[in-house]
C-alpha positions, 0 to 999 in steps of 0.5 A, a space after each residue: 499498500 502507498 503511504 508516504 510521498 516520494 514527492 511533494 511539490 508545493 507553489 512552485 514557480 520557475 521563471 527564466 529572464 529572456 532578451 524581451 523580458 522573464 519568461 515563466 515556464 512553470 506557474 504554481 504547481 502542485 504535486 504528491 507523489 507517493 512512495 512506490 507509484 508510477 507516474 507520466 507526465 504529458 504534454 507538448 514541447 516546451 510547456 515545461 515538462 523536462 524543466 519539472 523534472 530536473 528540479 523534481 531532482 534536484 538538477 535545478 533550483 525553483 524560483 519560488 515553491 518548495 519541493 521535499 524529496 524522500 523526507 529531504 527538503 531542497 530549499 536552502 541546500 547548496 550544490 554540494 548537498 543536492 549532489 550527496 541526494 542525488 548519488 543516495 537517492 535518485 537515478 535519472 534515464 535520459 532520452 540520449 542514452 547518456 552513456 560514457 562513450 571510452 568505458 564498454 557496457 560493464 564499466 558504465 553500469 558499474 560507474 555509479 555503484 563504484 562512485 556510492 562506494 558499492 563493494 561489488 559492484 561489478 558483479 552487480 553490474 553483471 547482475 544488471 545486464 543480464 536482466 536485461 539481456 546484455 549478459 552476452 555484451 559486457 564487454 560492448 562499447 556505445 558506439 558498438 550497441 544499437 539504441 535499444 541495447 544503448 537505452 538498456 544499459 542505461 536501465 541497468 546503471 539507473 537500477 544498479 543503486 537501487 534509486 528511491 527514486 527513478 527519472 525518466 526523460 522520453 526513455 523512449 523516445 530515440 527508440 523503433 516501436 520494437 525495442 521502445 516496447 522491450 525497453 519499456 517492459 525492462 523499466 516498468 519489470 525492474 521498478 515495480 521489483 525495486 518499488 522505485 517512485 518512477 517519474 516519467 516524461 513522454 510523448 509516446 501516450 502507450 508508454 503513459 497509459 502504464 503509469 497509474 497515474 497521467 499529468 498534463 503539462 499546458 502553459 506551466 501548469 499541471 493537472 491530473 488526465 481522468 482515466 478511461 475508466 473514470 471518464 466511462 463512468 462520468 459519460 455513463 452518468 451523463 447519459 443517465 442524468 439525459 435520460 431521467 431528464 427527457 
């Protein structure tokens, strides 16, 4: 059962200065994500989705408002404190994979574990790569892997430190249909087994529908997307009301 909040956002604003003046990217965001929950953020390009993700992951600072990540208030943390928090609690999956070109698949997955001081980093990395079906690719470098294989390495790397919260920015955006489905399957399978809180940004409705909740970002504001079940129930109520009125 979901209990504690993994992410709590209150009255969040983000503005930047441009040549045309001040531009408000996020406009009063409020959000509560429960521990273990999976949430998809949808919306058009430029609506503020990736900006919000960066703020939630302590990669940037808001203009105004409060973010609490797994019980830790981000406001007031310096860059060193944010980096320590990310290392302890957060993993990130990027659309562009963000693998280190000079490291092979095994070394890429080992890297965050070694930085976190995990003693059996190599063994855990081998196990993670086996989980994502890449035990035969341990010594291959990113330029020797397909896009789908690179993203599976990135998923293995994201889960090796057993993060409390996993953020994913368009995790299937650079993949074809078959690879997209396979990567999504692995992402949700590992997420369920690890009981990690998952927050992802996507344009892919099929991917978003696999999450427990869907949110829509429009012009810097966030709203809940009604599920198909709720929507059908509401439509049925409307039909019943119309029938009674007639």
